VOVEX-26149 format. One line per 8 residues: their letters; for each residue x, y, z of C-alpha. Coordinates in pm, 1 decimal. Example, Ala and Ser with C-alpha at 12.3 -4.5 7.8 and 13.67 -1.06 7.14 Angstrom:
2
AS	1230.0 -450.0 780.0 ~ 1367.0 -106.0 714.0
This chain:
485
MTHPLGNS	-3245.0 -4330.6 -1626.6 ~ -3636.3 -4300.8 -1546.8 ~ -3706.8 -3968.1 -1632.5 ~ -4041.9 -3921.1 -1771.2 ~ -3964.8 -3793.2 -2152.9 ~ -3875.2 -4172.7 -2274.1 ~ -3645.3 -4092.0 -2521.0 ~ -3348.2 -3870.9 -2472.4
PSKIIALH	-3372.9 -3508.0 -2562.5 ~ -3145.3 -3384.8 -2885.3 ~ -3017.5 -3138.9 -2670.4 ~ -3136.3 -2963.3 -2318.6 ~ -3073.8 -2555.7 -2299.2 ~ -2998.4 -2427.5 -1949.0 ~ -3062.5 -2055.4 -1872.4 ~ -2818.3 -1863.4 -1625.1
LNYPSRAK	-3026.2 -1607.0 -1473.1 ~ -3374.6 -1509.0 -1474.6 ~ -3534.7 -1487.4 -1169.9 ~ -3503.5 -1089.0 -1007.5 ~ -3448.2 -1271.5 -688.0 ~ -3161.8 -1484.7 -804.5 ~ -2975.8 -1156.6 -1012.0 ~ -3040.9 -952.4 -697.0
ERGRIPAH	-2796.6 -1263.6 -516.1 ~ -2563.8 -1246.6 -825.8 ~ -2549.1 -856.3 -767.2 ~ -2613.3 -831.3 -1152.5 ~ -2901.3 -821.5 -1448.5 ~ -2829.5 -929.9 -1760.8 ~ -2949.9 -729.2 -2044.2 ~ -3055.1 -1037.3 -2220.6
PSYFLKPP	-3057.2 -1418.0 -2158.0 ~ -2758.0 -1625.6 -2171.7 ~ -2754.6 -1974.1 -2198.9 ~ -2522.7 -2335.5 -2143.6 ~ -2560.8 -2708.4 -2267.5 ~ -2611.9 -2995.9 -2045.3 ~ -2565.6 -3357.5 -2243.3 ~ -2848.2 -3573.6 -2263.9
SSLAGTKE	-2680.4 -3825.4 -2025.9 ~ -2730.2 -3610.6 -1766.9 ~ -3075.9 -3659.2 -1717.7 ~ -3209.2 -3857.3 -1416.7 ~ -3578.6 -3915.7 -1295.9 ~ -3715.7 -3835.5 -941.9 ~ -3583.6 -4093.1 -607.0 ~ -3238.6 -4125.6 -836.2
ALVRPEGC	-2935.9 -4011.3 -654.9 ~ -2741.4 -3733.8 -722.5 ~ -2375.9 -3851.5 -669.5 ~ -2124.1 -3596.4 -553.0 ~ -1772.0 -3748.3 -634.6 ~ -1492.1 -3776.9 -377.5 ~ -1286.6 -3514.8 -368.3 ~ -1582.6 -3205.0 -458.3
ELLGFEGE	-1704.9 -3036.6 -203.8 ~ -1947.6 -2788.4 -371.2 ~ -2233.6 -2998.1 -537.1 ~ -2489.8 -2712.9 -593.6 ~ -2839.7 -2756.4 -629.6 ~ -3098.7 -2545.4 -867.1 ~ -3508.1 -2620.1 -842.7 ~ -3611.9 -2506.0 -1177.7
IALVIGSR	-3882.4 -2526.4 -1420.6 ~ -3819.8 -2734.9 -1736.2 ~ -4010.0 -2667.6 -2042.2 ~ -4026.1 -2964.8 -2291.8 ~ -4083.5 -2869.7 -2662.9 ~ -4372.0 -2989.8 -2832.4 ~ -4348.2 -2931.1 -3190.6 ~ -4035.6 -2790.0 -3386.7
AQRVRPED	-3985.7 -2444.9 -3339.0 ~ -3771.1 -2205.1 -3587.3 ~ -3736.4 -1817.7 -3565.0 ~ -4063.6 -1801.0 -3354.4 ~ -4221.2 -1452.0 -3245.2 ~ -4241.4 -1452.5 -2878.3 ~ -4561.4 -1387.9 -2861.5 ~ -4604.2 -1738.0 -3002.1
GWQYVRWV	-4319.2 -1899.9 -2808.5 ~ -4562.7 -2098.2 -2576.9 ~ -4722.3 -2273.0 -2816.9 ~ -4421.5 -2459.6 -2934.6 ~ -4408.2 -2581.7 -2502.7 ~ -4596.1 -2941.5 -2475.6 ~ -4505.9 -3014.8 -2129.8 ~ -4368.1 -2847.9 -1797.7
TAANDAGV	-4218.7 -3035.4 -1527.7 ~ -3972.1 -3008.3 -1220.8 ~ -3616.3 -2981.7 -1261.0 ~ -3280.9 -2975.8 -1074.3 ~ -2970.1 -2792.1 -1243.3 ~ -2772.6 -2958.8 -1035.6 ~ -2373.2 -2926.1 -1072.9 ~ -2030.2 -2943.9 -879.7
YDLRYADR	-1847.5 -2546.9 -864.4 ~ -1522.2 -2760.2 -785.6 ~ -1528.9 -2833.1 -1166.9 ~ -1650.8 -2469.1 -1288.4 ~ -1296.7 -2347.1 -1365.2 ~ -1216.7 -2635.1 -1616.9 ~ -1499.1 -2523.5 -1861.0 ~ -1572.6 -2193.4 -1778.8
GSNLRSKG	-1832.9 -2071.7 -1970.0 ~ -1932.4 -2421.3 -2100.6 ~ -1994.4 -2566.3 -1772.2 ~ -1989.6 -2882.0 -1918.8 ~ -1786.1 -3102.4 -1634.1 ~ -1930.6 -2898.7 -1361.9 ~ -2287.3 -2937.4 -1437.6 ~ -2267.3 -3199.7 -1748.2
GDGFTPIG	-2272.3 -3528.2 -1504.7 ~ -2475.5 -3862.0 -1534.1 ~ -2775.1 -3780.2 -1291.4 ~ -2729.3 -3411.1 -1298.1 ~ -3078.7 -3289.4 -1451.7 ~ -3317.5 -3488.3 -1276.1 ~ -3677.4 -3400.8 -1390.6 ~ -4039.9 -3528.0 -1315.2
PRLLDARQ	-4211.5 -3677.2 -1179.3 ~ -4504.2 -3562.7 -1351.1 ~ -4548.1 -3389.2 -1722.2 ~ -4815.4 -3106.6 -1673.1 ~ -4980.9 -3030.4 -2006.1 ~ -4860.4 -2644.7 -2074.1 ~ -5219.4 -2598.1 -2266.8 ~ -5348.5 -2610.7 -1923.6
LDPNALRL	-5104.7 -2391.9 -1759.7 ~ -5051.3 -1985.2 -1778.5 ~ -4662.7 -1955.6 -1791.9 ~ -4708.5 -1631.0 -1589.1 ~ -4835.6 -1792.4 -1344.4 ~ -4620.8 -2082.9 -1221.4 ~ -4468.5 -2138.2 -874.4 ~ -4165.9 -2296.2 -798.7
QTWINGEL	-4045.0 -2448.2 -498.3 ~ -3727.1 -2627.0 -327.4 ~ -3704.6 -2829.6 12.5 ~ -3362.9 -2935.7 139.6 ~ -3442.7 -3222.1 378.4 ~ -3782.9 -3088.7 464.7 ~ -3702.1 -2717.0 478.4 ~ -3840.8 -2484.9 230.1
VQDDTTDT	-3542.8 -2292.6 77.4 ~ -3621.3 -2175.0 -236.4 ~ -4027.6 -2008.5 -337.2 ~ -4068.6 -1815.2 -658.5 ~ -4372.2 -1769.7 -923.3 ~ -4274.9 -1671.3 -1262.8 ~ -4472.2 -1329.8 -1288.4 ~ -4157.5 -1116.4 -1288.9
LLFPFGEL	-3938.6 -1319.2 -1465.4 ~ -3666.8 -1135.3 -1664.4 ~ -3700.0 -1302.8 -1977.7 ~ -4074.4 -1478.7 -1967.3 ~ -4111.1 -1832.7 -2167.7 ~ -4210.8 -1698.7 -2452.3 ~ -3918.2 -1471.9 -2533.9 ~ -3699.5 -1772.7 -2439.4
IADLSRQI	-3809.4 -1972.7 -2715.9 ~ -3808.1 -1691.8 -2962.9 ~ -3475.8 -1560.7 -2868.2 ~ -3304.2 -1942.1 -2883.6 ~ -3495.8 -2048.8 -3229.8 ~ -3366.7 -1757.8 -3418.4 ~ -3040.3 -1952.5 -3505.7 ~ -3119.4 -2315.1 -3319.2
TLEPGDVI	-3374.9 -2539.9 -3445.5 ~ -3565.9 -2671.2 -3093.3 ~ -3700.6 -3032.0 -3166.4 ~ -3972.0 -3200.4 -2989.6 ~ -3833.7 -3308.7 -2674.0 ~ -3591.3 -3054.4 -2638.7 ~ -3537.1 -2973.1 -2278.1 ~ -3530.3 -2582.6 -2161.2
LTGTPAGA	-3424.8 -2534.4 -1764.5 ~ -3577.0 -2185.6 -1742.2 ~ -3325.1 -2029.8 -1418.4 ~ -3366.7 -2059.6 -1043.8 ~ -3443.8 -1817.9 -788.8 ~ -3270.3 -1710.5 -505.7 ~ -3200.2 -1983.2 -237.0 ~ -2968.1 -2203.6 -430.7
SVVAPGDV	-2704.7 -2339.5 -244.4 ~ -2473.5 -2654.5 -163.5 ~ -2596.6 -3001.1 -32.9 ~ -2422.3 -3307.9 88.4 ~ -2411.8 -3682.3 81.0 ~ -2714.2 -3750.8 312.3 ~ -2925.2 -3444.1 213.6 ~ -3210.9 -3482.6 29.8
VEVEVTGN	-3358.9 -3262.0 -263.3 ~ -3704.4 -3244.4 -365.3 ~ -3828.5 -2948.6 -619.6 ~ -4199.1 -2893.4 -715.1 ~ -4407.9 -2684.5 -978.0 ~ -4801.2 -2594.4 -929.8 ~ -5007.8 -2377.1 -1140.0 ~ -5363.3 -2375.3 -1216.0
GLSTGRLR	-5468.6 -2641.6 -979.8 ~ -5205.7 -2858.5 -1141.9 ~ -4883.3 -3037.3 -953.0 ~ -4578.4 -3212.4 -1110.4 ~ -4525.5 -3358.3 -714.8 ~ -4233.9 -3330.0 -550.9 ~ -3914.2 -3459.5 -756.6 ~ -3695.8 -3606.4 -488.4
NPVAAGPA	-3324.5 -3684.6 -523.9 ~ -3094.8 -3826.2 -219.5 ~ -2727.0 -3726.5 -253.1 ~ -2502.4 -3991.0 -200.3 ~ -2132.3 -3991.3 -184.3 ~ -1917.1 -4164.2 -517.2 ~ -1606.0 -4258.9 -635.1 ~ -1312.9 -4024.4 -699.9
LDPYGAMP	-1216.4 -3897.4 -1058.3 ~ -962.6 -4074.6 -1246.9 ~ -715.2 -3857.6 -1269.8 ~ -689.4 -3779.3 -1647.8 ~ -784.7 -3406.7 -1651.9 ~ -891.2 -3122.3 -1470.2 ~ -943.3 -3237.2 -1062.3 ~ -1180.8 -3074.7 -841.6
KADPAEQE	-1053.6 -2756.1 -664.1 ~ -1245.1 -2474.8 -472.5 ~ -1118.8 -2116.0 -434.3 ~ -1333.3 -1859.5 -202.5 ~ -1510.2 -1708.9 -524.0 ~ -1621.8 -2039.5 -616.6 ~ -1709.3 -2141.6 -264.7 ~ -1906.7 -1789.1 -260.5
AAYGTAYT	-2123.6 -1843.7 -578.1 ~ -2219.9 -2211.0 -509.5 ~ -2326.9 -2160.1 -116.8 ~ -2507.5 -1832.1 -254.7 ~ -2610.5 -1616.9 68.1 ~ -2558.1 -1894.3 315.1 ~ -2141.4 -1818.4 241.5 ~ -1962.9 -1780.5 533.7
PAPLLDKR	-1622.9 -1650.0 421.6 ~ -1322.4 -1706.6 596.4 ~ -1162.1 -1398.9 729.2 ~ -923.5 -1221.3 485.1 ~ -739.4 -1131.6 790.7 ~ -616.6 -1292.0 1091.3 ~ -825.0 -1128.1 1383.6 ~ -547.5 -1057.0 1604.1
LEEGLRSV	-346.5 -923.3 1363.8 ~ -590.9 -698.6 1242.7 ~ -676.0 -569.2 1634.5 ~ -275.1 -521.3 1648.9 ~ -286.4 -324.3 1330.7 ~ -584.2 -79.4 1470.9 ~ -436.3 -30.3 1802.9 ~ -83.5 169.5 1647.3
AVATLSAQ	-147.3 478.2 1466.2 ~ -93.3 534.5 1099.4 ~ 224.2 790.9 1189.1 ~ 392.4 493.1 1384.6 ~ 335.9 264.6 1104.8 ~ 492.8 492.0 856.0 ~ 816.8 602.4 1090.4 ~ 873.0 209.0 1125.2
LRARGLPH	843.8 154.1 741.4 ~ 1081.8 434.0 693.2 ~ 1331.4 256.9 926.8 ~ 1300.8 -41.1 725.2 ~ 1383.0 110.1 443.7 ~ 1056.6 144.6 309.8 ~ 972.4 556.3 247.1 ~ 694.2 511.6 7.7
MSIDGVRP	420.9 337.9 158.2 ~ 164.9 638.0 249.9 ~ -70.3 672.6 -14.2 ~ -34.3 1055.9 -68.2 ~ -291.5 1298.3 -70.6 ~ -632.2 1161.8 44.9 ~ -813.9 1223.3 347.6 ~ -1069.1 1021.5 548.0
TLPDRSMV	-1489.7 1085.3 520.7 ~ -1497.3 989.8 885.0 ~ -1120.8 1131.7 1049.0 ~ -1246.0 970.6 1392.0 ~ -1288.7 598.3 1266.4 ~ -980.0 393.7 1194.6 ~ -978.9 114.1 884.9 ~ -774.8 -210.7 852.4
GVAHTLRY	-793.8 -428.4 571.6 ~ -660.2 -633.8 274.6 ~ -617.5 -463.9 -45.1 ~ -846.8 -538.7 -347.0 ~ -715.8 -320.3 -650.8 ~ -867.5 -140.3 -916.0 ~ -705.3 47.3 -1190.0 ~ -823.6 340.7 -1425.5
LPLREDLF	-684.6 464.3 -1719.4 ~ -709.3 790.4 -1914.7 ~ -1023.8 897.6 -2087.0 ~ -1030.1 758.8 -2443.8 ~ -1355.0 821.4 -2591.6 ~ -1347.9 546.2 -2850.4 ~ -1287.8 294.4 -2583.4 ~ -1533.3 391.0 -2307.7
KKYGNGMN	-1815.0 225.9 -2442.7 ~ -1643.5 -93.7 -2450.7 ~ -1470.8 -74.8 -2125.9 ~ -1687.9 174.7 -1957.4 ~ -2004.7 60.1 -1996.6 ~ -2231.3 -246.9 -1858.1 ~ -2068.1 -489.5 -1603.5 ~ -1735.3 -248.8 -1621.6
AQKRAIEE	-1413.0 -330.1 -1434.2 ~ -1541.3 -86.1 -1152.2 ~ -1862.1 -254.7 -1096.9 ~ -1697.0 -604.6 -1097.4 ~ -1429.5 -526.0 -838.8 ~ -1716.8 -423.8 -627.3 ~ -1866.1 -748.2 -663.0 ~ -1530.1 -969.3 -610.3
LRPGHVLV	-1532.7 -744.0 -263.0 ~ -1510.5 -996.8 23.6 ~ -1573.0 -890.4 410.6 ~ -1243.8 -723.7 496.1 ~ -1110.3 -602.8 200.9 ~ -1007.2 -270.7 89.4 ~ -1096.7 -133.6 -252.8 ~ -783.8 94.5 -382.2
MDARRDTS	-815.0 231.1 -658.9 ~ -571.4 401.5 -882.4 ~ -731.6 695.5 -1055.1 ~ -366.4 866.5 -1142.1 ~ -419.3 1103.4 -894.5 ~ -680.5 1287.3 -1097.1 ~ -963.9 1417.0 -880.7 ~ -1174.6 1588.0 -1168.2
AGTLGDIL	-1428.0 1361.2 -1182.9 ~ -1556.6 1099.8 -963.1 ~ -1435.3 758.1 -917.4 ~ -1681.4 628.6 -630.4 ~ -2046.2 723.9 -566.3 ~ -2301.2 641.8 -259.1 ~ -2487.5 346.1 -463.7 ~ -2147.8 144.9 -560.1
ALRAQTRG	-2004.8 270.0 -183.2 ~ -2322.1 108.7 -57.2 ~ -2270.2 -213.9 -224.3 ~ -1925.2 -207.0 -99.2 ~ -2069.8 -195.4 224.4 ~ -2308.9 -465.3 168.4 ~ -2033.7 -674.2 68.6 ~ -1842.6 -641.3 382.1
AAGVVTDG	-1583.3 -389.7 251.0 ~ -1355.8 -270.0 544.6 ~ -1305.5 61.4 337.2 ~ -1243.9 211.2 20.2 ~ -944.6 448.7 -91.7 ~ -891.5 654.8 -389.9 ~ -676.8 911.7 -538.9 ~ -939.0 999.7 -732.5
GLRDSAAV	-1250.1 1202.2 -662.9 ~ -1568.2 1099.5 -446.1 ~ -1936.4 1156.9 -581.1 ~ -2246.5 1206.1 -320.8 ~ -1949.0 1255.2 -47.8 ~ -2252.1 1321.3 208.1 ~ -2460.4 1019.1 91.7 ~ -2096.3 866.6 147.5
TELGLPVY	-1978.9 962.9 456.3 ~ -2382.7 874.3 655.7 ~ -2322.5 544.9 502.6 ~ -2029.4 513.9 788.5 ~ -1793.1 316.7 531.4 ~ -1429.3 434.4 589.3 ~ -1366.6 609.0 236.2 ~ -1026.6 775.8 153.2
HGGEHPSV	-1027.2 1002.9 -114.1 ~ -834.1 1291.0 -349.8 ~ -1130.2 1554.2 -302.9 ~ -1503.1 1602.2 -379.3 ~ -1627.0 1606.3 -769.9 ~ -1953.9 1585.2 -897.3 ~ -1873.4 1450.8 -1242.1 ~ -1901.9 1076.8 -1328.2
LGRRHVPW	-1591.0 906.1 -1421.5 ~ -1668.8 890.9 -1754.5 ~ -1536.2 1288.6 -1753.6 ~ -1229.6 1163.8 -1716.0 ~ -1176.2 762.2 -1608.5 ~ -1213.7 423.4 -1809.5 ~ -1204.2 166.2 -1540.0 ~ -1009.4 -77.3 -1709.2
DSGVPIAC	-908.0 -375.1 -1488.5 ~ -893.5 -542.4 -1084.4 ~ -659.7 -756.0 -915.9 ~ -395.9 -595.4 -1054.3 ~ -42.3 -423.6 -913.8 ~ -130.7 -51.6 -917.9 ~ -22.6 284.6 -777.3 ~ -227.3 479.6 -557.7
GGALVQPG	-157.8 826.8 -440.5 ~ 210.9 758.2 -515.7 ~ 241.7 392.6 -361.1 ~ 231.9 47.7 -510.8 ~ -31.7 -112.2 -390.3 ~ -51.5 -525.7 -462.1 ~ -369.5 -762.4 -413.5 ~ -337.7 -892.0 -48.3
DLIVGDAD	-128.2 -586.6 83.2 ~ -217.5 -484.3 408.9 ~ -414.7 -98.8 430.7 ~ -403.3 93.3 753.6 ~ -596.9 449.1 815.8 ~ -661.1 687.7 1030.9 ~ -716.5 1054.9 1071.9 ~ -354.9 1083.0 975.4
GVVVVPPD	-389.9 910.6 617.1 ~ -303.0 567.7 485.1 ~ 5.1 351.0 452.8 ~ 42.8 -33.4 254.7 ~ 212.5 -274.5 504.4 ~ 352.7 -564.5 336.7 ~ 195.9 -907.1 530.4 ~ 487.3 -1059.6 597.7
LAEELIAD	644.5 -747.5 822.6 ~ 280.4 -701.7 994.6 ~ 337.1 -865.9 1277.2 ~ 702.0 -736.5 1388.6 ~ 558.2 -401.6 1308.2 ~ 286.1 -404.3 1544.3 ~ 572.2 -478.2 1793.3 ~ 807.9 -212.8 1707.4
CREQELRE	531.8 40.6 1669.7 ~ 380.7 -53.4 2029.6 ~ 723.0 -18.0 2173.0 ~ 769.3 331.3 2001.7 ~ 457.5 456.9 2130.8 ~ 512.4 327.4 2420.7 ~ 827.3 564.9 2490.4 ~ 649.9 866.7 2298.0
RYITEQVR	408.0 833.2 2585.1 ~ 703.0 835.9 2830.8 ~ 868.6 1133.4 2633.3 ~ 525.7 1302.3 2643.8 ~ 475.1 1294.1 3016.2 ~ 839.2 1415.5 3066.7 ~ 803.8 1726.1 2823.2 ~ 501.9 1810.2 2995.4
AGHSVDGL	683.6 1791.8 3318.4 ~ 876.5 2070.5 3165.4 ~ 1182.9 1851.6 3072.7 ~ 1408.1 1957.7 2727.3 ~ 1369.7 1747.3 2425.1 ~ 1747.3 1722.4 2435.0 ~ 1838.8 1392.0 2484.2 ~ 1510.4 1291.1 2550.9
YPLGPDWR	1339.6 1286.8 2228.8 ~ 1439.9 1060.9 2051.9 ~ 1494.0 839.2 2405.8 ~ 1892.5 932.2 2511.8 ~ 2127.1 701.2 2720.3 ~ 2041.7 901.1 2996.0 ~ 1711.5 836.5 2993.9 ~ 1649.1 489.2 2935.5
EPFEQWRR	1713.9 345.6 3287.8 ~ 1460.0 587.2 3400.8 ~ 1243.5 461.6 3117.9 ~ 1275.6 122.0 3213.8 ~ 1157.0 219.9 3568.2 ~ 863.1 388.0 3420.4 ~ 771.5 90.0 3212.8 ~ 789.8 -129.2 3506.8
SHVPSQDS	535.8 54.7 3693.8 ~ 308.7 164.8 3421.6 ~ 287.8 -157.7 3176.2 ~ 164.6 -489.6 3299.0 ~ 422.7 -810.9 3307.2 ~ 364.5 -1091.6 3113.8 ~ 401.6 -1471.1 3232.8 ~ 659.5 -1745.2 3027.4
QGETA	316.8 -1780.7 2823.0 ~ 231.9 -1415.3 2731.9 ~ -89.3 -1379.4 2946.6 ~ -79.9 -1074.5 3174.3 ~ -6.0 -1094.7 3527.3
């Protein structure tokens, strides 16, 4: 490897989140810095290839500013931290998200591969730089994709040195990767990544690394896999998720009434599929989506600090939403505290949620209604959830309004309420609902014309032939390919 440090450092320490722009992308602002280690064998220099193993599809790039420690640091104060930095250079904190699941937290296999920490090409003397006035830029195939400065970092460089040196002795030559700004995403073989750091008229030059295809990993351990969550994390704002629900199925469910679905579910021996006791903020809007679940437990004051504060299950559930999800909340039908307010409703909407259902209370009801996001709730209440609820977990089977809801169930709502539709029944339910609604349309016409409901509703034997004649004149025929003639 031809990186500019010469000797290998004793350690490479990488920071998770530091730029506000990146924190906004991730949907969370950390209270303190968090780190992971990269092996010195991951170091590379400019013009060396980033090799994506066969079977991996999520090779991520992250342009970063690298600090190189110049003198031994132990228990350094934040105001003195910068004095221990000797060099500044450009870096790419690369990695394959396909392996992140295998070493959750440590990132060893995902980010520790040979060549996954290119740095350079030039080292800038830290004594000639203002740590709060550096600029970081990244290009992919000549297009600028990252551009940020160090004046608004969540954790300034001196604070990082102080935080780390409280427990870990920083040795000369150690490298600290200081986080990436917004715009990090995925590259593929044939792409070229370039990173540059500038400040006080000085430049590292462009760290330039082509991306190449490599051989498959030997099958001795965890093998690459990429689920939607990892794809979203890797691609960032460039991620376009596959639809959760087939468009034709969504349109079919939206075309029939919840009351009709409820009747057809009952006819199949499923009479308990309605989420009872909830009402819509937007009664003129229908809602169709795939369930993502959140469970609240009764308040216990001694547990709320652990489970209710920070990035709790409620906030995690919001951040887990994908376009087409309906967030369904189990609040035990306790409406004496809010379970959703305007800020989290807005975040759910920006995440692409199709709606929210809670059998608990709704705060900021007017503001939530103005968002235009369909929300079904048990009643308005001004209190925050900590009055009655502890957000406990998400993505688990729950009870909401008396109905059992599993993640992945289909959720349909209109002015009459909300029903849970098992995905494997959706196609036949749509067909039978359309047939039922067609019959009810015919019956309505006959009642309007003055006929008695006796033998007509439900449709009796004497009315079946007249109904078939009416159907032929009112419903377009279909050819053998299912297209209307």
